[in-house]
KERO-383550 format. One record per residue (C-alpha): x, y, z; residue in three letters. Coordinates in steps of 0.1 Angstrom, whole numbers. Layout:
N
{px->X; py->Y; pz->Z; r->ALA};
...
END
This chain:
445
{px->-250; py->110; pz->-236; r->MET};
{px->-224; py->119; pz->-210; r->THR};
{px->-189; py->112; pz->-228; r->ARG};
{px->-172; py->86; pz->-206; r->PRO};
{px->-141; py->93; pz->-185; r->VAL};
{px->-111; py->66; pz->-195; r->HIS};
{px->-94; py->49; pz->-166; r->VAL};
{px->-59; py->33; pz->-172; r->ILE};
{px->-51; py->6; pz->-146; r->GLY};
{px->-73; py->-17; pz->-128; r->GLY};
{px->-55; py->-16; pz->-93; r->GLY};
{px->-64; py->-1; pz->-63; r->LEU};
{px->-61; py->36; pz->-73; r->ALA};
{px->-78; py->31; pz->-109; r->GLY};
{px->-105; py->9; pz->-94; r->SER};
{px->-116; py->36; pz->-66; r->GLU};
{px->-114; py->61; pz->-95; r->ALA};
{px->-136; py->45; pz->-113; r->ALA};
{px->-160; py->38; pz->-87; r->TRP};
{px->-162; py->73; pz->-76; r->GLN};
{px->-170; py->79; pz->-109; r->LEU};
{px->-198; py->55; pz->-115; r->ALA};
{px->-212; py->68; pz->-79; r->ARG};
{px->-214; py->104; pz->-94; r->ALA};
{px->-230; py->92; pz->-123; r->GLY};
{px->-206; py->94; pz->-149; r->THR};
{px->-197; py->68; pz->-173; r->PRO};
{px->-161; py->52; pz->-170; r->VAL};
{px->-139; py->31; pz->-193; r->VAL};
{px->-116; py->10; pz->-167; r->LEU};
{px->-88; py->-3; pz->-191; r->HIS};
{px->-67; py->-28; pz->-176; r->GLU};
{px->-36; py->-47; pz->-195; r->MET};
{px->-38; py->-79; pz->-176; r->ARG};
{px->-39; py->-109; pz->-183; r->PRO};
{px->-34; py->-95; pz->-217; r->ARG};
{px->-1; py->-86; pz->-203; r->ARG};
{px->17; py->-93; pz->-169; r->MET};
{px->40; py->-78; pz->-150; r->THR};
{px->69; py->-90; pz->-125; r->ASP};
{px->47; py->-85; pz->-94; r->ALA};
{px->12; py->-98; pz->-103; r->HIS};
{px->1; py->-135; pz->-102; r->ARG};
{px->-35; py->-129; pz->-113; r->THR};
{px->-57; py->-109; pz->-139; r->ALA};
{px->-79; py->-97; pz->-107; r->GLY};
{px->-87; py->-60; pz->-105; r->LEU};
{px->-75; py->-46; pz->-72; r->ALA};
{px->-48; py->-79; pz->-65; r->GLU};
{px->-25; py->-70; pz->-34; r->LEU};
{px->11; py->-76; pz->-48; r->VAL};
{px->29; py->-70; pz->-16; r->CYS};
{px->15; py->-73; pz->19; r->SER};
{px->-22; py->-80; pz->26; r->ASN};
{px->-19; py->-54; pz->54; r->SER};
{px->-38; py->-15; pz->53; r->PHE};
{px->-17; py->-12; pz->87; r->ARG};
{px->-35; py->7; pz->113; r->SER};
{px->-70; py->7; pz->117; r->ASP};
{px->-70; py->31; pz->146; r->ASP};
{px->-87; py->62; pz->136; r->HIS};
{px->-83; py->81; pz->166; r->GLU};
{px->-46; py->86; pz->169; r->SER};
{px->-31; py->70; pz->139; r->ASN};
{px->-31; py->90; pz->104; r->ALA};
{px->-33; py->62; pz->82; r->VAL};
{px->-65; py->51; pz->104; r->GLY};
{px->-80; py->85; pz->100; r->VAL};
{px->-75; py->80; pz->61; r->LEU};
{px->-91; py->47; pz->67; r->HIS};
{px->-123; py->66; pz->83; r->ALA};
{px->-124; py->100; pz->59; r->GLU};
{px->-129; py->70; pz->25; r->MET};
{px->-153; py->51; pz->43; r->ARG};
{px->-174; py->84; pz->46; r->ARG};
{px->-171; py->95; pz->9; r->CYS};
{px->-180; py->57; pz->3; r->GLY};
{px->-149; py->42; pz->-8; r->SER};
{px->-148; py->9; pz->-25; r->LEU};
{px->-116; py->1; pz->-16; r->VAL};
{px->-125; py->0; pz->20; r->MET};
{px->-161; py->-17; pz->16; r->GLN};
{px->-141; py->-48; pz->0; r->ALA};
{px->-113; py->-49; pz->26; r->ALA};
{px->-140; py->-45; pz->55; r->ASP};
{px->-158; py->-77; pz->38; r->GLY};
{px->-122; py->-94; pz->37; r->ALA};
{px->-108; py->-85; pz->70; r->ARG};
{px->-88; py->-108; pz->88; r->LEU};
{px->-74; py->-110; pz->124; r->PRO};
{px->-47; py->-87; pz->130; r->ALA};
{px->-44; py->-66; pz->159; r->GLY};
{px->-53; py->-31; pz->155; r->SER};
{px->-38; py->-35; pz->118; r->ALA};
{px->-67; py->-40; pz->87; r->LEU};
{px->-54; py->-72; pz->69; r->ALA};
{px->-72; py->-89; pz->43; r->VAL};
{px->-78; py->-121; pz->24; r->ASP};
{px->-64; py->-108; pz->-7; r->ARG};
{px->-81; py->-130; pz->-31; r->ASP};
{px->-117; py->-120; pz->-15; r->ILE};
{px->-107; py->-86; pz->-14; r->PHE};
{px->-99; py->-85; pz->-53; r->SER};
{px->-127; py->-108; pz->-63; r->ALA};
{px->-152; py->-81; pz->-43; r->ALA};
{px->-138; py->-50; pz->-63; r->VAL};
{px->-141; py->-70; pz->-97; r->GLU};
{px->-175; py->-80; pz->-88; r->GLU};
{px->-188; py->-46; pz->-80; r->ARG};
{px->-175; py->-25; pz->-110; r->LEU};
{px->-182; py->-57; pz->-133; r->GLY};
{px->-215; py->-53; pz->-125; r->THR};
{px->-222; py->-16; pz->-123; r->HIS};
{px->-240; py->-2; pz->-151; r->PRO};
{px->-220; py->28; pz->-158; r->LEU};
{px->-183; py->9; pz->-154; r->VAL};
{px->-170; py->-10; pz->-188; r->SER};
{px->-141; py->-30; pz->-183; r->VAL};
{px->-116; py->-36; pz->-212; r->GLU};
{px->-91; py->-54; pz->-211; r->ARG};
{px->-66; py->-40; pz->-234; r->ASP};
{px->-29; py->-23; pz->-233; r->GLU};
{px->-27; py->15; pz->-235; r->VAL};
{px->9; py->12; pz->-247; r->ASP};
{px->14; py->51; pz->-255; r->GLY};
{px->-1; py->84; pz->-247; r->LEU};
{px->-41; py->83; pz->-245; r->PRO};
{px->-57; py->88; pz->-283; r->PRO};
{px->-66; py->129; pz->-287; r->GLY};
{px->-104; py->119; pz->-286; r->ASP};
{px->-99; py->107; pz->-248; r->TRP};
{px->-109; py->142; pz->-235; r->ASP};
{px->-107; py->129; pz->-200; r->SER};
{px->-85; py->104; pz->-189; r->VAL};
{px->-67; py->89; pz->-153; r->ILE};
{px->-36; py->72; pz->-156; r->ILE};
{px->-37; py->49; pz->-125; r->ALA};
{px->-11; py->26; pz->-138; r->THR};
{px->7; py->19; pz->-107; r->GLY};
{px->40; py->6; pz->-97; r->PRO};
{px->44; py->-13; pz->-130; r->LEU};
{px->37; py->11; pz->-155; r->THR};
{px->37; py->-5; pz->-194; r->SER};
{px->72; py->6; pz->-210; r->PRO};
{px->51; py->24; pz->-238; r->GLY};
{px->31; py->43; pz->-217; r->LEU};
{px->57; py->50; pz->-194; r->ALA};
{px->79; py->67; pz->-224; r->ASP};
{px->50; py->85; pz->-237; r->ALA};
{px->48; py->100; pz->-200; r->ILE};
{px->85; py->107; pz->-198; r->ALA};
{px->84; py->127; pz->-234; r->THR};
{px->56; py->147; pz->-228; r->LEU};
{px->68; py->159; pz->-193; r->THR};
{px->103; py->166; pz->-203; r->GLY};
{px->115; py->148; pz->-172; r->THR};
{px->130; py->114; pz->-166; r->ASP};
{px->108; py->90; pz->-146; r->ALA};
{px->118; py->83; pz->-112; r->LEU};
{px->117; py->49; pz->-95; r->ALA};
{px->128; py->33; pz->-68; r->PHE};
{px->124; py->-5; pz->-58; r->PHE};
{px->98; py->-26; pz->-36; r->ASP};
{px->101; py->-63; pz->-19; r->ALA};
{px->80; py->-87; pz->-16; r->ILE};
{px->79; py->-108; pz->19; r->ALA};
{px->71; py->-149; pz->17; r->PRO};
{px->42; py->-164; pz->26; r->VAL};
{px->42; py->-196; pz->46; r->VAL};
{px->15; py->-226; pz->50; r->HIS};
{px->5; py->-226; pz->84; r->ARG};
{px->8; py->-267; pz->88; r->HIS};
{px->45; py->-264; pz->83; r->SER};
{px->45; py->-245; pz->111; r->ILE};
{px->58; py->-260; pz->144; r->ASP};
{px->39; py->-248; pz->173; r->PHE};
{px->58; py->-268; pz->198; r->GLU};
{px->81; py->-236; pz->191; r->THR};
{px->57; py->-209; pz->179; r->ALA};
{px->29; py->-195; pz->196; r->TRP};
{px->-1; py->-172; pz->192; r->PHE};
{px->0; py->-132; pz->204; r->GLN};
{px->-6; py->-96; pz->198; r->SER};
{px->22; py->-74; pz->213; r->ARG};
{px->8; py->-64; pz->247; r->TRP};
{px->-23; py->-88; pz->238; r->ASP};
{px->-40; py->-59; pz->217; r->ARG};
{px->-60; py->-83; pz->195; r->GLY};
{px->-85; py->-71; pz->170; r->SER};
{px->-125; py->-67; pz->172; r->GLY};
{px->-137; py->-96; pz->198; r->ASP};
{px->-109; py->-118; pz->196; r->GLY};
{px->-86; py->-131; pz->222; r->ASP};
{px->-56; py->-111; pz->212; r->GLY};
{px->-36; py->-137; pz->196; r->ALA};
{px->-35; py->-126; pz->163; r->ASP};
{px->2; py->-133; pz->152; r->TYR};
{px->25; py->-163; pz->154; r->ILE};
{px->55; py->-160; pz->172; r->ASN};
{px->91; py->-175; pz->164; r->CYS};
{px->115; py->-167; pz->192; r->PRO};
{px->150; py->-167; pz->188; r->LEU};
{px->176; py->-167; pz->219; r->ASP};
{px->212; py->-145; pz->214; r->GLU};
{px->226; py->-170; pz->199; r->GLU};
{px->203; py->-180; pz->173; r->ARG};
{px->196; py->-146; pz->165; r->TYR};
{px->235; py->-141; pz->156; r->ALA};
{px->237; py->-169; pz->138; r->ALA};
{px->202; py->-163; pz->116; r->PHE};
{px->217; py->-129; pz->111; r->LEU};
{px->255; py->-141; pz->95; r->ASP};
{px->235; py->-164; pz->74; r->ALA};
{px->210; py->-136; pz->65; r->LEU};
{px->242; py->-111; pz->58; r->LEU};
{px->263; py->-138; pz->38; r->ALA};
{px->229; py->-147; pz->14; r->ALA};
{px->229; py->-150; pz->-23; r->GLU};
{px->208; py->-119; pz->-37; r->THR};
{px->194; py->-112; pz->-68; r->ILE};
{px->221; py->-84; pz->-90; r->GLU};
{px->205; py->-57; pz->-107; r->PHE};
{px->206; py->-47; pz->-139; r->ARG};
{px->230; py->-17; pz->-152; r->ASP};
{px->200; py->8; pz->-153; r->TRP};
{px->184; py->-4; pz->-118; r->GLU};
{px->215; py->4; pz->-98; r->ARG};
{px->210; py->36; pz->-89; r->ASP};
{px->172; py->30; pz->-81; r->THR};
{px->170; py->35; pz->-43; r->PRO};
{px->149; py->16; pz->-21; r->TYR};
{px->119; py->31; pz->-2; r->PHE};
{px->120; py->28; pz->35; r->GLU};
{px->89; py->13; pz->44; r->GLY};
{px->96; py->-15; pz->23; r->CYS};
{px->130; py->-26; pz->26; r->MET};
{px->150; py->-58; pz->20; r->PRO};
{px->151; py->-75; pz->53; r->ILE};
{px->191; py->-83; pz->44; r->GLU};
{px->193; py->-48; pz->34; r->VAL};
{px->179; py->-32; pz->70; r->MET};
{px->201; py->-61; pz->87; r->ALA};
{px->235; py->-45; pz->71; r->SER};
{px->229; py->-11; pz->86; r->ARG};
{px->238; py->-25; pz->125; r->GLY};
{px->235; py->-62; pz->140; r->ARG};
{px->208; py->-49; pz->163; r->GLU};
{px->189; py->-33; pz->137; r->THR};
{px->163; py->-61; pz->131; r->LEU};
{px->160; py->-63; pz->168; r->ARG};
{px->147; py->-23; pz->172; r->PHE};
{px->125; py->-30; pz->140; r->GLY};
{px->106; py->-62; pz->128; r->PRO};
{px->121; py->-88; pz->148; r->MET};
{px->117; py->-63; pz->182; r->LYS};
{px->102; py->-83; pz->206; r->PRO};
{px->85; py->-60; pz->230; r->VAL};
{px->47; py->-67; pz->242; r->GLY};
{px->55; py->-107; pz->238; r->LEU};
{px->58; py->-134; pz->261; r->THR};
{px->75; py->-167; pz->253; r->ASP};
{px->51; py->-187; pz->265; r->PRO};
{px->78; py->-219; pz->268; r->ALA};
{px->101; py->-198; pz->288; r->THR};
{px->76; py->-174; pz->309; r->GLY};
{px->101; py->-146; pz->292; r->ARG};
{px->106; py->-121; pz->265; r->ARG};
{px->126; py->-134; pz->238; r->PRO};
{px->159; py->-119; pz->227; r->HIS};
{px->142; py->-121; pz->193; r->ALA};
{px->113; py->-126; pz->174; r->VAL};
{px->100; py->-133; pz->138; r->VAL};
{px->60; py->-126; pz->133; r->GLN};
{px->35; py->-140; pz->109; r->LEU};
{px->1; py->-125; pz->99; r->ARG};
{px->-26; py->-144; pz->90; r->GLN};
{px->-27; py->-139; pz->48; r->ASP};
{px->-65; py->-158; pz->38; r->ASN};
{px->-96; py->-162; pz->54; r->ALA};
{px->-91; py->-197; pz->59; r->LEU};
{px->-61; py->-192; pz->84; r->ALA};
{px->-42; py->-216; pz->60; r->THR};
{px->-12; py->-188; pz->49; r->LEU};
{px->7; py->-170; pz->66; r->TYR};
{px->33; py->-139; pz->60; r->ASN};
{px->63; py->-134; pz->73; r->LEU};
{px->59; py->-93; pz->84; r->VAL};
{px->86; py->-70; pz->77; r->GLY};
{px->105; py->-99; pz->59; r->PHE};
{px->107; py->-85; pz->19; r->GLN};
{px->135; py->-100; pz->6; r->THR};
{px->154; py->-99; pz->-28; r->LYS};
{px->173; py->-132; pz->-18; r->MET};
{px->174; py->-155; pz->-47; r->ARG};
{px->146; py->-179; pz->-38; r->HIS};
{px->169; py->-210; pz->-28; r->ALA};
{px->187; py->-190; pz->0; r->GLU};
{px->153; py->-179; pz->13; r->GLN};
{px->142; py->-215; pz->20; r->VAL};
{px->175; py->-223; pz->31; r->ARG};
{px->179; py->-191; pz->56; r->VAL};
{px->139; py->-188; pz->70; r->PHE};
{px->141; py->-223; pz->78; r->ARG};
{px->167; py->-215; pz->105; r->MET};
{px->138; py->-195; pz->123; r->ILE};
{px->128; py->-215; pz->153; r->PRO};
{px->99; py->-229; pz->145; r->GLY};
{px->101; py->-224; pz->104; r->LEU};
{px->128; py->-253; pz->101; r->GLU};
{px->101; py->-272; pz->79; r->HIS};
{px->86; py->-245; pz->64; r->ALA};
{px->64; py->-249; pz->33; r->GLU};
{px->63; py->-218; pz->15; r->PHE};
{px->32; py->-207; pz->-9; r->ALA};
{px->51; py->-176; pz->-22; r->ARG};
{px->89; py->-169; pz->-18; r->LEU};
{px->98; py->-131; pz->-14; r->GLY};
{px->107; py->-108; pz->-44; r->GLY};
{px->115; py->-70; pz->-57; r->LEU};
{px->103; py->-53; pz->-84; r->HIS};
{px->108; py->-14; pz->-96; r->ARG};
{px->81; py->12; pz->-88; r->ASN};
{px->78; py->42; pz->-110; r->THR};
{px->65; py->76; pz->-100; r->PHE};
{px->62; py->114; pz->-112; r->ILE};
{px->75; py->143; pz->-100; r->ASN};
{px->42; py->152; pz->-91; r->SER};
{px->46; py->188; pz->-73; r->PRO};
{px->66; py->199; pz->-107; r->ALA};
{px->38; py->181; pz->-129; r->LEU};
{px->4; py->184; pz->-114; r->LEU};
{px->-21; py->212; pz->-103; r->ASP};
{px->-43; py->208; pz->-74; r->GLY};
{px->-67; py->185; pz->-91; r->GLN};
{px->-43; py->156; pz->-98; r->LEU};
{px->-42; py->173; pz->-135; r->ARG};
{px->-9; py->169; pz->-158; r->LEU};
{px->-2; py->209; pz->-162; r->CYS};
{px->13; py->199; pz->-197; r->ALA};
{px->-21; py->183; pz->-211; r->GLU};
{px->-49; py->192; pz->-186; r->PRO};
{px->-69; py->163; pz->-201; r->ARG};
{px->-50; py->138; pz->-182; r->LEU};
{px->-48; py->133; pz->-147; r->ARG};
{px->-26; py->110; pz->-124; r->PHE};
{px->-38; py->86; pz->-96; r->ALA};
{px->-21; py->61; pz->-71; r->GLY};
{px->14; py->53; pz->-68; r->GLN};
{px->27; py->68; pz->-100; r->ILE};
{px->20; py->102; pz->-84; r->THR};
{px->44; py->97; pz->-57; r->GLY};
{px->22; py->82; pz->-25; r->VAL};
{px->31; py->49; pz->-13; r->GLU};
{px->10; py->25; pz->8; r->GLY};
{px->-21; py->6; pz->-5; r->TYR};
{px->-45; py->33; pz->12; r->VAL};
{px->-28; py->59; pz->-1; r->GLU};
{px->-29; py->47; pz->-36; r->SER};
{px->-67; py->44; pz->-33; r->ALA};
{px->-68; py->77; pz->-17; r->ALA};
{px->-56; py->96; pz->-44; r->VAL};
{px->-80; py->72; pz->-68; r->GLY};
{px->-106; py->88; pz->-48; r->LEU};
{px->-97; py->124; pz->-52; r->LEU};
{px->-93; py->117; pz->-90; r->ALA};
{px->-125; py->103; pz->-93; r->GLY};
{px->-143; py->128; pz->-77; r->ARG};
{px->-126; py->156; pz->-94; r->PHE};
{px->-130; py->141; pz->-127; r->ALA};
{px->-168; py->137; pz->-125; r->ALA};
{px->-172; py->168; pz->-111; r->ALA};
{px->-154; py->183; pz->-142; r->GLU};
{px->-175; py->162; pz->-162; r->ARG};
{px->-209; py->172; pz->-147; r->LEU};
{px->-199; py->210; pz->-154; r->GLY};
{px->-187; py->220; pz->-122; r->SER};
{px->-156; py->224; pz->-102; r->THR};
{px->-139; py->198; pz->-82; r->GLY};
{px->-137; py->207; pz->-45; r->THR};
{px->-103; py->196; pz->-29; r->ALA};
{px->-106; py->183; pz->9; r->PRO};
{px->-98; py->204; pz->32; r->PRO};
{px->-60; py->202; pz->43; r->GLY};
{px->-66; py->197; pz->78; r->THR};
{px->-79; py->163; pz->64; r->THR};
{px->-58; py->132; pz->61; r->ALA};
{px->-72; py->135; pz->20; r->LEU};
{px->-62; py->171; pz->18; r->GLY};
{px->-32; py->167; pz->37; r->ALA};
{px->-21; py->142; pz->13; r->LEU};
{px->-32; py->158; pz->-18; r->LEU};
{px->-15; py->190; pz->-11; r->ALA};
{px->19; py->174; pz->-1; r->HIS};
{px->19; py->157; pz->-41; r->ILE};
{px->7; py->187; pz->-54; r->THR};
{px->33; py->214; pz->-40; r->GLY};
{px->34; py->209; pz->-2; r->GLY};
{px->68; py->185; pz->-6; r->ALA};
{px->96; py->198; pz->-25; r->HIS};
{px->99; py->189; pz->-65; r->SER};
{px->142; py->185; pz->-62; r->ARG};
{px->139; py->160; pz->-36; r->THR};
{px->104; py->144; pz->-38; r->PHE};
{px->102; py->110; pz->-27; r->GLN};
{px->75; py->87; pz->-20; r->PRO};
{px->54; py->95; pz->11; r->MET};
{px->31; py->78; pz->33; r->ASN};
{px->3; py->97; pz->51; r->VAL};
{px->18; py->109; pz->84; r->ASN};
{px->3; py->137; pz->108; r->PHE};
{px->38; py->160; pz->99; r->GLY};
{px->16; py->164; pz->66; r->LEU};
{px->-10; py->183; pz->84; r->PHE};
{px->-11; py->217; pz->96; r->PRO};
{px->-5; py->225; pz->133; r->PRO};
{px->-36; py->228; pz->156; r->LEU};
{px->-49; py->263; pz->162; r->ALA};
{px->-34; py->284; pz->191; r->ALA};
{px->-37; py->280; pz->220; r->PRO};
{px->-37; py->243; pz->216; r->ALA};
{px->-4; py->231; pz->236; r->ARG};
{px->-13; py->193; pz->233; r->LEU};
{px->19; py->164; pz->231; r->ARG};
{px->19; py->130; pz->219; r->GLY};
{px->-8; py->110; pz->215; r->ARG};
{px->-33; py->137; pz->231; r->GLU};
{px->-18; py->159; pz->198; r->ARG};
{px->-26; py->132; pz->177; r->LYS};
{px->-60; py->128; pz->191; r->ARG};
{px->-68; py->161; pz->185; r->ALA};
{px->-57; py->163; pz->149; r->MET};
{px->-79; py->130; pz->144; r->ALA};
{px->-109; py->146; pz->155; r->ALA};
{px->-103; py->174; pz->139; r->ARG};
{px->-95; py->159; pz->103; r->ALA};
{px->-129; py->136; pz->109; r->LEU};
{px->-152; py->167; pz->114; r->ASP};
{px->-138; py->184; pz->84; r->ASP};
{px->-142; py->154; pz->60; r->VAL};
{px->-178; py->150; pz->67; r->THR};
{px->-191; py->181; pz->52; r->ALA};
{px->-166; py->179; pz->23; r->TRP};
{px->-175; py->145; pz->14; r->ALA};
{px->-212; py->149; pz->11; r->GLY};
{px->-204; py->177; pz->-13; r->GLY};
END
């Protein structure tokens, strides 16, 4: 009988790794410590719970690197992408999901698979020696015992950064005498009407007052060990972003371009957008409004936004610490720990950032571990693909001395072959087409 591969962590990366192992015919034991031990960020015990945004970002596979990664993962039979497609919500060209439906779908598929055993236990130290193949996919909140064991084994200090969470509002509490539905430039999702976001407009005076209140609000104080931990740029608290300059938000999450306020017929000075958060369309999250403000301050400041004066919050924002390892110095090209090759790493702990990127590394780790268990050598995806570019970056392409979390982007892809002299969108289209052509043979291999 084939010995099981142990996967530690039931988030997106661990769930995807377990699925890829089972698809290949390899038994897998998936260890998830919730609900026996909860974290500061999770609300449920569900597998693949989304703890921050409900968006997988752009689904444009023709000119966006994230969309290319979506398409590649679909071609690899990704469980995460299957569940996301089944839980999809209107979000323009982005892939947003109902987080409860998404998690339930992942849990149902894994829980009913004959080769998958889900064990609700905490692995609070180095995995036992008789676990000869292990994937550690413990995500942003690795349990302290396991984190300490990893640090001891690798001889390095754990690296860390902060992620912030945006608040969620009940739709019925939004004032639609002020707010309106519209996507930027009326670019909606699917066959919709191009009105996937709720928009709350601010004129110059109200923007200035909101900014003053935001900058003066009381925030959560860091403990001593947290003070030198940086933020991840892609998930920065709104008040930290605002401190960089009074116009920063107007060129960031509050940019009004592509929108017309029906009350005035003009583009507003600034706008706050809310994106659907569940299938019933009863909950909406404030896009880009991650925050570390104290809860009472969030209610006070966010109710200054026109249309949200009487907002009722289903969830307020928060901050949690992410842990990741220095993968370029520690992992080989198959995501194995050089110091102890029976251990593989996957997900955010490897230094990728984003739901899709985390799941993608889980997909790779699962395929590599399955090939190894079945007596063959896993082949890395071509470097011209989003999967291959991401893998190459974290296993040697990045400089270990300056390694920081990274989203997938076209800057990680090798240049187009000469004499291609394409620029801008045409260059991205060519790189996307090359990636999807090159991934097909690998995915079926």
